[in-house]
N, CA and C atoms of all chains as a GROMACS GRO file, in nm:
protein
  609
    1MET      N    1  -7.070   8.038   8.208
    1MET     CA    2  -6.973   7.936   8.251
    1MET      C    3  -6.886   7.894   8.134
    2LYS      N    4  -6.761   7.878   8.163
    2LYS     CA    5  -6.669   7.839   8.056
    2LYS      C    6  -6.676   7.689   8.034
    3THR      N    7  -6.709   7.648   7.915
    3THR     CA    8  -6.713   7.504   7.888
    3THR      C    9  -6.581   7.461   7.826
    4ARG      N   10  -6.531   7.351   7.874
    4ARG     CA   11  -6.404   7.303   7.821
    4ARG      C   12  -6.429   7.221   7.695
    5ASN      N   13  -6.345   7.246   7.598
    5ASN     CA   14  -6.358   7.172   7.474
    5ASN      C   15  -6.293   7.035   7.489
    6ARG      N   16  -6.377   6.933   7.511
    6ARG     CA   17  -6.322   6.801   7.544
    6ARG      C   18  -6.245   6.740   7.429
    7LYS      N   19  -6.295   6.764   7.307
    7LYS     CA   20  -6.232   6.704   7.191
    7LYS      C   21  -6.090   6.758   7.172
    8ALA      N   22  -6.077   6.890   7.185
    8ALA     CA   23  -5.946   6.952   7.170
    8ALA      C   24  -5.852   6.906   7.280
    9ASP      N   25  -5.908   6.889   7.402
    9ASP     CA   26  -5.830   6.843   7.515
    9ASP      C   27  -5.772   6.704   7.490
   10ALA      N   28  -5.858   6.614   7.438
   10ALA     CA   29  -5.814   6.477   7.412
   10ALA      C   30  -5.704   6.476   7.306
   11LYS      N   31  -5.717   6.565   7.207
   11LYS     CA   32  -5.618   6.573   7.100
   11LYS      C   33  -5.482   6.616   7.156
   12THR      N   34  -5.487   6.719   7.243
   12THR     CA   35  -5.364   6.768   7.305
   12THR      C   36  -5.296   6.656   7.383
   13LYS      N   37  -5.377   6.580   7.459
   13LYS     CA   38  -5.320   6.472   7.540
   13LYS      C   39  -5.259   6.363   7.454
   14ASN      N   40  -5.325   6.336   7.342
   14ASN     CA   41  -5.274   6.236   7.249
   14ASN      C   42  -5.138   6.276   7.193
   15ILE      N   43  -5.129   6.402   7.149
   15ILE     CA   44  -5.001   6.452   7.095
   15ILE      C   45  -4.895   6.449   7.203
   16ALA      N   46  -4.934   6.493   7.323
   16ALA     CA   47  -4.838   6.498   7.434
   16ALA      C   48  -4.782   6.360   7.464
   17MET      N   49  -4.870   6.258   7.463
   17MET     CA   50  -4.827   6.123   7.494
   17MET      C   51  -4.723   6.074   7.394
   18ARG      N   52  -4.748   6.103   7.264
   18ARG     CA   53  -4.652   6.061   7.162
   18ARG      C   54  -4.518   6.132   7.180
   19ARG      N   55  -4.526   6.262   7.213
   19ARG     CA   56  -4.402   6.338   7.232
   19ARG      C   57  -4.322   6.283   7.350
   20ILE      N   58  -4.392   6.249   7.458
   20ILE     CA   59  -4.324   6.196   7.577
   20ILE      C   60  -4.252   6.066   7.543
   21HIS      N   61  -4.321   5.979   7.467
   21HIS     CA   62  -4.260   5.852   7.430
   21HIS      C   63  -4.134   5.873   7.348
   22THR      N   64  -4.140   5.960   7.246
   22THR     CA   65  -4.021   5.980   7.162
   22THR      C   66  -3.908   6.039   7.245
   23LEU      N   67  -3.942   6.137   7.332
   23LEU     CA   68  -3.836   6.204   7.408
   23LEU      C   69  -3.767   6.109   7.505
   24LEU      N   70  -3.848   6.028   7.576
   24LEU     CA   71  -3.785   5.943   7.676
   24LEU      C   72  -3.711   5.826   7.614
   25ASN      N   73  -3.760   5.777   7.498
   25ASN     CA   74  -3.684   5.673   7.429
   25ASN      C   75  -3.550   5.727   7.381
   26LEU      N   76  -3.553   5.852   7.332
   26LEU     CA   77  -3.430   5.918   7.289
   26LEU      C   78  -3.334   5.937   7.407
   27ALA      N   79  -3.393   5.974   7.523
   27ALA     CA   80  -3.313   5.994   7.642
   27ALA      C   81  -3.242   5.866   7.682
   28LYS      N   82  -3.316   5.753   7.672
   28LYS     CA   83  -3.256   5.624   7.708
   28LYS      C   84  -3.141   5.589   7.615
   29GLU      N   85  -3.159   5.620   7.483
   29GLU     CA   86  -3.054   5.589   7.386
   29GLU      C   87  -2.928   5.672   7.411
   30THR      N   88  -2.947   5.803   7.439
   30THR     CA   89  -2.832   5.892   7.448
   30THR      C   90  -2.769   5.894   7.587
   31LYS      N   91  -2.830   5.824   7.683
   31LYS     CA   92  -2.782   5.828   7.821
   31LYS      C   93  -2.633   5.790   7.832
   32ASN      N   94  -2.591   5.690   7.751
   32ASN     CA   95  -2.451   5.645   7.761
   32ASN      C   96  -2.354   5.744   7.699
   33THR      N   97  -2.395   5.801   7.583
   33THR     CA   98  -2.301   5.886   7.511
   33THR      C   99  -2.301   6.030   7.562
   34ASP      N  100  -2.419   6.081   7.596
   34ASP     CA  101  -2.429   6.222   7.633
   34ASP      C  102  -2.529   6.241   7.747
   35PRO      N  103  -2.484   6.220   7.873
   35PRO     CA  104  -2.577   6.221   7.985
   35PRO      C  105  -2.650   6.354   8.004
   36THR      N  106  -2.582   6.468   7.980
   36THR     CA  107  -2.649   6.596   8.003
   36THR      C  108  -2.762   6.617   7.903
   37GLN      N  109  -2.739   6.572   7.778
   37GLN     CA  110  -2.842   6.584   7.675
   37GLN      C  111  -2.962   6.497   7.712
   38ALA      N  112  -2.933   6.375   7.760
   38ALA     CA  113  -3.040   6.283   7.800
   38ALA      C  114  -3.122   6.344   7.914
   39GLN      N  115  -3.053   6.408   8.006
   39GLN     CA  116  -3.121   6.474   8.119
   39GLN      C  117  -3.213   6.584   8.068
   40ARG      N  118  -3.168   6.656   7.966
   40ARG     CA  119  -3.249   6.765   7.908
   40ARG      C  120  -3.375   6.709   7.842
   41TYR      N  121  -3.360   6.594   7.771
   41TYR     CA  122  -3.477   6.533   7.708
   41TYR      C  123  -3.579   6.492   7.814
   42ALA      N  124  -3.530   6.435   7.924
   42ALA     CA  125  -3.621   6.391   8.030
   42ALA      C  126  -3.694   6.511   8.090
   43ALA      N  127  -3.621   6.623   8.105
   43ALA     CA  128  -3.684   6.742   8.163
   43ALA      C  129  -3.792   6.796   8.070
   44ILE      N  130  -3.764   6.797   7.938
   44ILE     CA  131  -3.865   6.845   7.843
   44ILE      C  132  -3.987   6.754   7.847
   45ALA      N  133  -3.964   6.622   7.851
   45ALA     CA  134  -4.075   6.527   7.854
   45ALA      C  135  -4.164   6.553   7.975
   46ARG      N  136  -4.102   6.581   8.089
   46ARG     CA  137  -4.177   6.605   8.211
   46ARG      C  138  -4.259   6.734   8.200
   47LYS      N  139  -4.197   6.835   8.139
   47LYS     CA  140  -4.268   6.962   8.122
   47LYS      C  141  -4.386   6.947   8.028
   48VAL      N  142  -4.368   6.867   7.920
   48VAL     CA  143  -4.478   6.843   7.826
   48VAL      C  144  -4.593   6.774   7.898
   49ALA      N  145  -4.557   6.675   7.983
   49ALA     CA  146  -4.660   6.603   8.058
   49ALA      C  147  -4.736   6.697   8.151
   50MET      N  148  -4.662   6.788   8.215
   50MET     CA  149  -4.727   6.880   8.307
   50MET      C  150  -4.817   6.977   8.233
   51ALA      N  151  -4.772   7.022   8.114
   51ALA     CA  152  -4.852   7.117   8.037
   51ALA      C  153  -4.983   7.054   7.991
   52ALA      N  154  -4.979   6.923   7.958
   52ALA     CA  155  -5.100   6.856   7.910
   52ALA      C  156  -5.181   6.795   8.024
   53LYS      N  157  -5.132   6.808   8.147
   53LYS     CA  158  -5.197   6.750   8.266
   53LYS      C  159  -5.216   6.600   8.253
   54ILE      N  160  -5.110   6.528   8.213
   54ILE     CA  161  -5.119   6.382   8.214
   54ILE      C  162  -5.004   6.326   8.298
   55ARG      N  163  -5.024   6.204   8.348
   55ARG     CA  164  -4.916   6.136   8.420
   55ARG      C  165  -4.821   6.077   8.319
   56LEU      N  166  -4.696   6.064   8.359
   56LEU     CA  167  -4.603   5.995   8.271
   56LEU      C  168  -4.647   5.850   8.261
   57PRO      N  169  -4.631   5.785   8.146
   57PRO     CA  170  -4.670   5.645   8.134
   57PRO      C  171  -4.591   5.558   8.231
   58LYS      N  172  -4.651   5.447   8.272
   58LYS     CA  173  -4.596   5.369   8.383
   58LYS      C  174  -4.453   5.322   8.358
   59GLU      N  175  -4.425   5.280   8.232
   59GLU     CA  176  -4.291   5.226   8.206
   59GLU      C  177  -4.185   5.335   8.214
   60HIS      N  178  -4.227   5.462   8.201
   60HIS     CA  179  -4.130   5.571   8.208
   60HIS      C  180  -4.128   5.640   8.342
   61ARG      N  181  -4.235   5.621   8.421
   61ARG     CA  182  -4.248   5.696   8.546
   61ARG      C  183  -4.132   5.666   8.640
   62LEU      N  184  -4.089   5.539   8.640
   62LEU     CA  185  -3.984   5.500   8.733
   62LEU      C  186  -3.846   5.541   8.685
   63LEU      N  187  -3.837   5.592   8.564
   63LEU     CA  188  -3.706   5.633   8.512
   63LEU      C  189  -3.667   5.772   8.560
   64ILE      N  190  -3.761   5.843   8.622
   64ILE     CA  191  -3.731   5.977   8.671
   64ILE      C  192  -3.741   5.977   8.823
   65CYS      N  193  -3.634   6.021   8.887
   65CYS     CA  194  -3.630   6.021   9.033
   65CYS      C  195  -3.739   6.112   9.088
   66LYS      N  196  -3.811   6.062   9.188
   66LYS     CA  197  -3.923   6.140   9.243
   66LYS      C  198  -3.874   6.262   9.317
   67HIS      N  199  -3.748   6.260   9.362
   67HIS     CA  200  -3.701   6.369   9.448
   67HIS      C  201  -3.624   6.473   9.368
   68CYS      N  202  -3.523   6.428   9.289
   68CYS     CA  203  -3.441   6.526   9.218
   68CYS      C  204  -3.477   6.537   9.071
   69LYS      N  205  -3.573   6.461   9.023
   69LYS     CA  206  -3.624   6.467   8.886
   69LYS      C  207  -3.518   6.437   8.780
   70ASN      N  208  -3.412   6.369   8.822
   70ASN     CA  209  -3.309   6.330   8.725
   70ASN      C  210  -3.348   6.201   8.656
   71LEU      N  211  -3.292   6.180   8.537
   71LEU     CA  212  -3.314   6.055   8.467
   71LEU      C  213  -3.229   5.948   8.534
   72ILE      N  214  -3.291   5.838   8.579
   72ILE     CA  215  -3.214   5.731   8.643
   72ILE      C  216  -3.238   5.602   8.567
   73LEU      N  217  -3.130   5.526   8.544
   73LEU     CA  218  -3.141   5.397   8.478
   73LEU      C  219  -3.084   5.291   8.570
   74PRO      N  220  -3.155   5.179   8.587
   74PRO     CA  221  -3.105   5.073   8.674
   74PRO      C  222  -2.968   5.024   8.626
   75GLY      N  223  -2.875   5.009   8.719
   75GLY     CA  224  -2.742   4.963   8.683
   75GLY      C  225  -2.648   5.075   8.649
   76GLN      N  226  -2.699   5.193   8.622
   76GLN     CA  227  -2.611   5.306   8.590
   76GLN      C  228  -2.607   5.408   8.703
   77ASN      N  229  -2.722   5.465   8.734
   77ASN     CA  230  -2.721   5.560   8.845
   77ASN      C  231  -2.840   5.541   8.940
   78CYS      N  232  -2.888   5.416   8.948
   78CYS     CA  233  -2.982   5.387   9.056
   78CYS      C  234  -2.968   5.241   9.097
   79ARG      N  235  -3.014   5.212   9.217
   79ARG     CA  236  -3.002   5.076   9.271
   79ARG      C  237  -3.142   5.026   9.300
   80VAL      N  238  -3.175   4.907   9.249
   80VAL     CA  239  -3.310   4.852   9.268
   80VAL      C  240  -3.299   4.728   9.355
   81ARG      N  241  -3.370   4.726   9.467
   81ARG     CA  242  -3.365   4.611   9.559
   81ARG      C  243  -3.506   4.572   9.602
   82ILE      N  244  -3.525   4.442   9.621
   82ILE     CA  245  -3.652   4.396   9.676
   82ILE      C  246  -3.633   4.377   9.827
   83ARG      N  247  -3.721   4.437   9.905
   83ARG     CA  248  -3.711   4.427  10.051
   83ARG      C  249  -3.831   4.351  10.104
   84GLN      N  250  -3.806   4.264  10.202
   84GLN     CA  251  -3.915   4.181  10.257
   84GLN      C  252  -3.966   4.232  10.391
   85ARG      N  253  -3.887   4.316  10.460
   85ARG     CA  254  -3.929   4.364  10.593
   85ARG      C  255  -4.057   4.445  10.584
   86ARG      N  256  -4.132   4.449  10.699
   86ARG     CA  257  -4.263   4.516  10.698
   86ARG      C  258  -4.348   4.460  10.586
   87GLU      N  259  -4.376   4.540  10.487
   87GLU     CA  260  -4.450   4.493  10.369
   87GLU      C  261  -4.348   4.464  10.260
   88PRO      N  262  -4.370   4.362  10.177
   88PRO     CA  263  -4.278   4.343  10.066
   88PRO      C  264  -4.284   4.464   9.973
   89HIS      N  265  -4.167   4.521   9.939
   89HIS     CA  266  -4.166   4.637   9.850
   89HIS      C  267  -4.036   4.643   9.773
   90VAL      N  268  -4.036   4.721   9.667
   90VAL     CA  269  -3.916   4.745   9.588
   90VAL      C  270  -3.862   4.880   9.629
   91THR      N  271  -3.732   4.888   9.652
   91THR     CA  272  -3.671   5.017   9.685
   91THR      C  273  -3.580   5.060   9.572
   92ILE      N  274  -3.599   5.181   9.523
   92ILE     CA  275  -3.512   5.235   9.419
   92ILE      C  276  -3.433   5.349   9.482
   93THR      N  277  -3.300   5.331   9.489
   93THR     CA  278  -3.215   5.436   9.544
   93THR      C  279  -3.153   5.514   9.431
   94CYS      N  280  -3.177   5.643   9.426
   94CYS     CA  281  -3.116   5.728   9.324
   94CYS      C  282  -2.975   5.761   9.369
   95LEU      N  283  -2.877   5.735   9.283
   95LEU     CA  284  -2.739   5.758   9.324
   95LEU      C  285  -2.696   5.903   9.300
   96ASN      N  286  -2.786   5.984   9.245
   96ASN     CA  287  -2.758   6.126   9.231
   96ASN      C  288  -2.782   6.199   9.361
   97CYS      N  289  -2.904   6.179   9.417
   97CYS     CA  290  -2.940   6.252   9.538
   97CYS      C  291  -2.940   6.161   9.660
   98GLY      N  292  -2.931   6.028   9.638
   98GLY     CA  293  -2.922   5.936   9.750
   98GLY      C  294  -3.054   5.904   9.817
   99LYS      N  295  -3.163   5.958   9.764
   99LYS     CA  296  -3.292   5.934   9.828
   99LYS      C  297  -3.357   5.807   9.771
  100GLN      N  298  -3.456   5.757   9.846
  100GLN     CA  299  -3.517   5.630   9.808
  100GLN      C  300  -3.663   5.648   9.770
  101THR      N  301  -3.708   5.564   9.677
  101THR     CA  302  -3.849   5.558   9.641
  101THR      C  303  -3.894   5.416   9.670
  102ARG      N  304  -4.008   5.402   9.736
  102ARG     CA  305  -4.056   5.267   9.767
  102ARG      C  306  -4.182   5.239   9.688
  103ILE      N  307  -4.189   5.118   9.635
  103ILE     CA  308  -4.309   5.078   9.560
  103ILE      C  309  -4.361   4.950   9.625
  104PRO      N  310  -4.482   4.954   9.680
  104PRO     CA  311  -4.536   4.834   9.745
  104PRO      C  312  -4.562   4.725   9.642
  105LEU      N  313  -4.540   4.598   9.682
  105LEU     CA  314  -4.561   4.489   9.589
  105LEU      C  315  -4.699   4.426   9.601
  106LYS      N  316  -4.764   4.449   9.718
  106LYS     CA  317  -4.897   4.392   9.735
  106LYS      C  318  -4.998   4.479   9.665
  107LYS      N  319  -5.092   4.415   9.596
  107LYS     CA  320  -5.198   4.493   9.532
  107LYS      C  321  -5.296   4.541   9.635
  108LYS      N  322  -5.362   4.650   9.608
  108LYS     CA  323  -5.459   4.704   9.702
  108LYS      C  324  -5.579   4.610   9.713
  109GLY      N  325  -5.626   4.588   9.835
  109GLY     CA  326  -5.748   4.511   9.856
  109GLY      C  327  -5.730   4.362   9.853
  110SER      N  328  -5.609   4.311   9.831
  110SER     CA  329  -5.589   4.166   9.827
  110SER      C  330  -5.555   4.115   9.968
  111MET      N  331  -4.817   5.961   5.738
  111MET     CA  332  -4.865   6.057   5.837
  111MET      C  333  -4.948   6.164   5.768
  112LYS      N  334  -5.065   6.192   5.825
  112LYS     CA  335  -5.150   6.295   5.768
  112LYS      C  336  -5.100   6.432   5.818
  113VAL      N  337  -5.080   6.521   5.722
  113VAL     CA  338  -5.028   6.652   5.761
  113VAL      C  339  -5.143   6.749   5.783
  114SER      N  340  -5.147   6.807   5.900
  114SER     CA  341  -5.250   6.905   5.934
  114SER      C  342  -5.179   7.022   6.004
  115PRO      N  343  -5.251   7.131   6.029
  115PRO     CA  344  -5.184   7.241   6.100
  115PRO      C  345  -5.128   7.199   6.236
  116ASP      N  346  -5.166   7.079   6.283
  116ASP     CA  347  -5.116   7.031   6.411
  116ASP      C  348  -4.967   6.997   6.411
  117VAL      N  349  -4.904   6.996   6.295
  117VAL     CA  350  -4.762   6.961   6.295
  117VAL      C  351  -4.680   7.055   6.381
  118VAL      N  352  -4.728   7.180   6.398
  118VAL     CA  353  -4.651   7.272   6.482
  118VAL      C  354  -4.651   7.229   6.628
  119ARG      N  355  -4.738   7.132   6.662
  119ARG     CA  356  -4.742   7.088   6.801
  119ARG      C  357  -4.663   6.959   6.823
  120TYR      N  358  -4.605   6.906   6.719
  120TYR     CA  359  -4.534   6.779   6.731
  120TYR      C  360  -4.392   6.799   6.785
  121GLU      N  361  -4.328   6.685   6.807
  121GLU     CA  362  -4.192   6.688   6.860
  121GLU      C  363  -4.092   6.694   6.746
  122PHE      N  364  -4.000   6.787   6.752
  122PHE     CA  365  -3.901   6.798   6.644
  122PHE      C  366  -3.765   6.745   6.686
  123ILE      N  367  -3.742   6.728   6.815
  123ILE     CA  368  -3.617   6.668   6.859
  123ILE      C  369  -3.615   6.524   6.810
  124GLY      N  370  -3.505   6.485   6.744
  124GLY     CA  371  -3.496   6.348   6.693
  124GLY      C  372  -3.528   6.337   6.546
  125THR      N  373  -3.587   6.442   6.485
  125THR     CA  374  -3.615   6.436   6.342
  125THR      C  375  -3.494   6.486   6.264
  126GLU      N  376  -3.494   6.452   6.134
  126GLU     CA  377  -3.390   6.504   6.046
  126GLU      C  378  -3.438   6.638   5.991
  127ALA      N  379  -3.353   6.738   5.996
  127ALA     CA  380  -3.395   6.869   5.946
  127ALA      C  381  -3.296   6.919   5.842
  128LYS      N  382  -3.350   6.998   5.749
  128LYS     CA  383  -3.265   7.059   5.647
  128LYS      C  384  -3.315   7.200   5.627
  129ILE      N  385  -3.226   7.292   5.607
  129ILE     CA  386  -3.270   7.430   5.590
  129ILE      C  387  -3.281   7.462   5.442
  130ALA      N  388  -3.402   7.495   5.401
  130ALA     CA  389  -3.428   7.517   5.259
  130ALA      C  390  -3.399   7.661   5.220
  131ARG      N  391  -3.456   7.753   5.295
  131ARG     CA  392  -3.434   7.894   5.266
  131ARG      C  393  -3.405   7.965   5.397
  132SER      N  394  -3.330   8.072   5.388
  132SER     CA  395  -3.303   8.148   5.509
  132SER      C  396  -3.257   8.288   5.473
  133SER      N  397  -3.288   8.382   5.563
  133SER     CA  398  -3.239   8.517   5.541
  133SER      C  399  -3.090   8.525   5.576
  134GLN      N  400  -3.044   8.426   5.650
  134GLN     CA  401  -2.902   8.418   5.687
  134GLN      C  402  -2.836   8.321   5.590
  135SER      N  403  -2.749   8.373   5.501
  135SER     CA  404  -2.702   8.290   5.390
  135SER      C  405  -2.618   8.171   5.436
  136SER      N  406  -2.550   8.183   5.550
  136SER     CA  407  -2.464   8.073   5.594
  136SER      C  408  -2.545   7.954   5.647
  137TYR      N  409  -2.674   7.975   5.674
  137TYR     CA  410  -2.757   7.866   5.724
  137TYR      C  411  -2.800   7.771   5.613
  138VAL      N  412  -2.811   7.824   5.488
  138VAL     CA  413  -2.873   7.746   5.381
  138VAL      C  414  -2.793   7.619   5.354
  139GLY      N  415  -2.864   7.505   5.350
  139GLY     CA  416  -2.798   7.377   5.322
  139GLY      C  417  -2.755   7.301   5.445
  140VAL      N  418  -2.762   7.363   5.563
  140VAL     CA  419  -2.728   7.291   5.685
  140VAL      C  420  -2.831   7.181   5.705
  141CYS      N  421  -2.784   7.057   5.726
  141CYS     CA  422  -2.881   6.952   5.752
  141CYS      C  423  -2.826   6.857   5.857
  142GLY      N  424  -2.916   6.791   5.928
  142GLY     CA  425  -2.873   6.698   6.032
  142GLY      C  426  -2.984   6.672   6.130
  143LYS      N  427  -2.951   6.596   6.234
  143LYS     CA  428  -3.050   6.558   6.333
  143LYS      C  429  -3.072   6.674   6.431
  144VAL      N  430  -3.197   6.696   6.469
  144VAL     CA  431  -3.226   6.799   6.568
  144VAL      C  432  -3.194   6.740   6.705
  145VAL      N  433  -3.101   6.803   6.778
  145VAL     CA  434  -3.065   6.748   6.908
  145VAL      C  435  -3.118   6.832   7.024
  146ASP      N  436  -3.152   6.958   6.998
  146ASP     CA  437  -3.202   7.038   7.110
  146ASP      C  438  -3.292   7.148   7.057
  147GLU      N  439  -3.376   7.198   7.146
  147GLU     CA  440  -3.468   7.303   7.107
  147GLU      C  441  -3.485   7.398   7.223
  148THR      N  442  -3.481   7.528   7.195
  148THR     CA  443  -3.515   7.627   7.296
  148THR      C  444  -3.627   7.713   7.240
  149LYS      N  445  -3.659   7.823   7.308
  149LYS     CA  446  -3.770   7.906   7.263
  149LYS      C  447  -3.746   7.959   7.122
  150ASN      N  448  -3.625   8.004   7.095
  150ASN     CA  449  -3.599   8.070   6.967
  150ASN      C  450  -3.503   7.994   6.875
  151THR      N  451  -3.448   7.883   6.920
  151THR     CA  452  -3.347   7.816   6.837
  151THR      C  453  -3.368   7.665   6.828
  152PHE      N  454  -3.313   7.608   6.722
  152PHE     CA  455  -3.294   7.463   6.710
  152PHE      C  456  -3.144   7.437   6.708
  153THR      N  457  -3.101   7.326   6.766
  153THR     CA  458  -2.962   7.287   6.753
  153THR      C  459  -2.956   7.165   6.662
  154LEU      N  460  -2.884   7.176   6.552
  154LEU     CA  461  -2.871   7.064   6.460
  154LEU      C  462  -2.731   7.006   6.472
  155LEU      N  463  -2.722   6.875   6.451
  155LEU     CA  464  -2.593   6.809   6.453
  155LEU      C  465  -2.550   6.786   6.308
  156ASP      N  466  -2.471   6.880   6.256
  156ASP     CA  467  -2.430   6.874   6.116
  156ASP      C  468  -2.286   6.823   6.109
  157LYS      N  469  -2.269   6.701   6.066
  157LYS     CA  470  -2.136   6.638   6.056
  157LYS      C  471  -2.058   6.654   6.186
  158GLU      N  472  -2.114   6.598   6.294
  158GLU     CA  473  -2.048   6.597   6.426
  158GLU      C  474  -2.029   6.737   6.484
  159LYS      N  475  -2.090   6.838   6.424
  159LYS     CA  476  -2.071   6.974   6.472
  159LYS      C  477  -2.208   7.031   6.507
  160ARG      N  478  -2.219   7.094   6.622
  160ARG     CA  479  -2.349   7.149   6.663
  160ARG      C  480  -2.369   7.286   6.600
  161ARG      N  481  -2.481   7.302   6.531
  161ARG     CA  482  -2.512   7.432   6.470
  161ARG      C  483  -2.640   7.484   6.534
  162VAL      N  484  -2.636   7.606   6.586
  162VAL     CA  485  -2.754   7.667   6.647
  162VAL      C  486  -2.821   7.755   6.543
  163ILE      N  487  -2.948   7.725   6.514
  163ILE     CA  488  -3.021   7.793   6.409
  163ILE      C  489  -3.136   7.874   6.472
  164ILE      N  490  -3.144   8.002   6.439
  164ILE     CA  491  -3.256   8.084   6.487
  164ILE      C  492  -3.382   8.042   6.410
  165LYS      N  493  -3.487   8.005   6.483
  165LYS     CA  494  -3.608   7.952   6.419
  165LYS      C  495  -3.669   8.054   6.322
  166ASP      N  496  -3.677   8.177   6.368
  166ASP     CA  497  -3.752   8.277   6.293
  166ASP      C  498  -3.687   8.311   6.159
  167SER      N  499  -3.558   8.276   6.142
  167SER     CA  500  -3.487   8.324   6.024
  167SER      C  501  -3.484   8.221   5.912
  168ALA      N  502  -3.550   8.106   5.929
  168ALA     CA  503  -3.530   8.002   5.829
  168ALA      C  504  -3.658   7.925   5.798
  169VAL      N  505  -3.656   7.859   5.682
  169VAL     CA  506  -3.764   7.766   5.645
  169VAL      C  507  -3.703   7.625   5.648
  170PHE      N  508  -3.767   7.536   5.723
  170PHE     CA  509  -3.709   7.404   5.748
  170PHE      C  510  -3.782   7.296   5.668
  171HIS      N  511  -3.706   7.192   5.634
  171HIS     CA  512  -3.766   7.067   5.584
  171HIS      C  513  -3.744   6.963   5.693
  172PHE      N  514  -3.852   6.919   5.757
  172PHE     CA  515  -3.838   6.817   5.861
  172PHE      C  516  -3.875   6.681   5.806
  173LYS      N  517  -3.791   6.582   5.836
  173LYS     CA  518  -3.822   6.445   5.796
  173LYS      C  519  -3.859   6.367   5.921
  174PHE      N  520  -3.986   6.328   5.931
  174PHE     CA  521  -4.032   6.258   6.050
  174PHE      C  522  -3.993   6.110   6.040
  175PRO      N  523  -3.996   6.038   6.154
  175PRO     CA  524  -3.950   5.898   6.152
  175PRO      C  525  -4.020   5.810   6.050
  176ASP      N  526  -4.147   5.842   6.016
  176ASP     CA  527  -4.216   5.757   5.919
  176ASP      C  528  -4.188   5.799   5.774
  177GLY      N  529  -4.099   5.894   5.754
  177GLY     CA  530  -4.056   5.925   5.618
  177GLY      C  531  -4.121   6.046   5.554
  178THR      N  532  -4.224   6.102   5.617
  178THR     CA  533  -4.286   6.221   5.558
  178THR      C  534  -4.195   6.341   5.575
  179ILE      N  535  -4.189   6.421   5.468
  179ILE     CA  536  -4.110   6.543   5.475
  179ILE      C  537  -4.206   6.661   5.474
  180VAL      N  538  -4.191   6.749   5.571
  180VAL     CA  539  -4.282   6.862   5.586
  180VAL      C  540  -4.200   6.990   5.582
  181GLU      N  541  -4.248   7.086   5.502
  181GLU     CA  542  -4.180   7.215   5.498
  181GLU      C  543  -4.252   7.310   5.592
  182ILE      N  544  -4.180   7.366   5.687
  182ILE     CA  545  -4.242   7.455   5.785
  182ILE      C  546  -4.160   7.584   5.797
  183ASP      N  547  -4.230   7.694   5.800
  183ASP     CA  548  -4.166   7.822   5.826
  183ASP      C  549  -4.130   7.828   5.975
  184GLY      N  550  -4.005   7.856   6.005
  184GLY     CA  551  -3.960   7.856   6.144
  184GLY      C  552  -4.034   7.954   6.232
  185GLY      N  553  -4.088   8.059   6.173
  185GLY     CA  554  -4.160   8.158   6.253
  185GLY      C  555  -4.279   8.100   6.326
  186LEU      N  556  -4.337   7.993   6.270
  186LEU     CA  557  -4.453   7.930   6.335
  186LEU      C  558  -4.411   7.845   6.454
  187LEU      N  559  -4.281   7.813   6.461
  187LEU     CA  560  -4.236   7.720   6.565
  187LEU      C  561  -4.178   7.792   6.686
  188VAL      N  562  -4.186   7.926   6.684
  188VAL     CA  563  -4.129   8.000   6.797
  188VAL      C  564  -4.210   7.969   6.923
  189GLY      N  565  -4.141   7.938   7.030
  189GLY     CA  566  -4.207   7.903   7.156
  189GLY      C  567  -4.135   7.786   7.219
  190ARG      N  568  -4.138   7.780   7.351
  190ARG     CA  569  -4.071   7.669   7.419
  190ARG      C  570  -4.141   7.538   7.384
  191PRO      N  571  -4.067   7.424   7.385
  191PRO     CA  572  -4.126   7.297   7.342
  191PRO      C  573  -4.255   7.264   7.415
  192GLU      N  574  -4.262   7.294   7.545
  192GLU     CA  575  -4.382   7.259   7.619
  192GLU      C  576  -4.495   7.358   7.593
  193ASP      N  577  -4.462   7.482   7.550
  193ASP     CA  578  -4.567   7.579   7.520
  193ASP      C  579  -4.625   7.558   7.381
  194ARG      N  580  -4.543   7.501   7.292
  194ARG     CA  581  -4.588   7.475   7.156
  194ARG      C  582  -4.701   7.372   7.154
  195LEU      N  583  -4.710   7.294   7.259
  195LEU     CA  584  -4.812   7.188   7.266
  195LEU      C  585  -4.953   7.245   7.253
  196LYS      N  586  -4.973   7.366   7.301
  196LYS     CA  587  -5.109   7.422   7.299
  196LYS      C  588  -5.125   7.531   7.195
  197LYS      N  589  -5.028   7.540   7.105
  197LYS     CA  590  -5.032   7.646   7.005
  197LYS      C  591  -5.129   7.606   6.893
  198THR      N  592  -5.212   7.702   6.853
  198THR     CA  593  -5.301   7.673   6.739
  198THR      C  594  -5.275   7.777   6.631
  199ILE      N  595  -5.275   7.732   6.506
  199ILE     CA  596  -5.260   7.827   6.397
  199ILE      C  597  -5.378   7.812   6.302
  200ARG      N  598  -5.408   7.919   6.234
  200ARG     CA  599  -5.512   7.912   6.133
  200ARG      C  600  -5.460   7.832   6.016
  201ARG      N  601  -5.551   7.766   5.945
  201ARG     CA  602  -5.508   7.688   5.830
  201ARG      C  603  -5.447   7.780   5.726
  202LEU      N  604  -5.327   7.742   5.680
  202LEU     CA  605  -5.254   7.836   5.594
  202LEU      C  606  -5.251   7.791   5.449
  203TRP      N  607  -5.303   7.672   5.420
  203TRP     CA  608  -5.297   7.628   5.281
  203TRP      C  609  -5.430   7.568   5.240
   0.00000   0.00000   0.00000
């Protein structure tokens, strides 16, 4: 049976996390001056996350559209609204592809 | 920053790079911020001008955000940014 080297795995994930942070912060900085470059940084960050099998950190997860995987920033190319109908939720509309992402506001089990 | 063979797995986009030695004489002395990376090249922003540098042909001096300067042979950095994450090299020094 193949045993996975847990220590090496944790190291890879640690490096990956740092790389994702630098790339997405860079993407946010360059978004105004060079949108295509910023989009490329976001794509690399996502690929690094996939290679290391980690989720994007929460503060960055919402910056990438779930449908078209583009970098979206509130006020620039996405619309964020709080909706009260049905369950209270936040709706993020990506202005690139026009699709919506919903995030429930109620915590699970409350 | 502690330098270990793991530096080949770090992120180079956003660092300051300078070319120390190269088999291509026009590359020597090019310095600037790394703005892009592909499997075989780095793109440096040298005085508002984008320069595409073949990784395998040069020895780089990278300056990381915390100020450490590391000299790396570009041949070790060949590979797409996401594939470099799992690259391991034998200790060379």
